[in-house]
Structures are given as C-alpha cells and as structure tokens.
C-alpha positions as CSV (number, residue, x, y, z in Angstrom):
1,M,95.2,-31.3,284.6
2,T,97.9,-31.5,287.2
3,T,101.4,-30.3,286.7
4,T,102.7,-33.8,286.8
5,A,100.3,-34.9,284.1
6,I,101.3,-32.0,281.8
7,I,105.0,-32.8,282.3
8,M,104.4,-36.5,281.5
9,M,102.4,-35.5,278.4
10,I,105.2,-33.2,277.2
11,I,107.8,-35.9,277.7
12,A,105.7,-38.5,275.8
13,M,105.1,-36.1,272.9
14,L,108.7,-35.2,272.7
15,T,109.7,-38.9,272.6
16,I,107.2,-39.7,269.8
17,W,108.0,-36.6,267.7
18,G,111.7,-36.9,268.3
19,G,111.6,-40.5,267.1
20,L,109.8,-39.5,264.0
21,V,112.3,-36.8,263.3
22,A,115.2,-39.2,263.9
23,A,113.7,-41.7,261.5
24,I,113.2,-39.1,258.8
25,I,116.8,-37.9,259.1
26,N,118.0,-41.4,259.1
27,L,116.1,-42.2,255.9
28,N,117.4,-39.1,254.2
29,K,121.0,-39.9,255.0
30,R,121.1,-43.6,254.4
31,G,118.1,-44.2,252.1
32,D,115.7,-47.1,252.2
33,A,117.6,-50.3,251.5
34,S,114.5,-52.5,251.5
35,A,112.9,-50.4,248.7
36,E,116.0,-50.9,246.6
37,E,116.0,-54.6,247.1
38,I,112.3,-54.8,246.0
39,R,113.1,-52.8,242.8
40,D,115.9,-55.2,241.8
41,V,113.8,-58.4,242.1
42,E,111.3,-59.2,239.3
43,I,107.9,-60.0,240.6
44,H,106.0,-62.9,238.9
45,R,102.4,-63.4,239.7
46,D,100.2,-66.3,238.7
47,L,96.6,-65.3,238.1
C-alpha cells in the first residue's frame, strides 16, 4: 500500500469510529427519546 492509501484509510477509520463514539456519548447524555415514546403507547395486535 502506498502512503497516500494508508493515510486515507486512517482518515476513514477515524471518521467512522469517531462517529460511533459521538453517537454513544450522545445517547448516554440525552437518552433514547424514541424508545421512551414506544414504551408509553399501548400496542394492540389483531391476530
């Protein structure tokens, strides 16, 4: 692999893993609002 390819690979990996870390931190701070909405609504299913 060339140096340019390695640098681009590192940038791509940092972008993906950084986004994952940011999402986890955001969920820990604010919680999952959509999950709370689902719990409040009764689910009726016709079989």
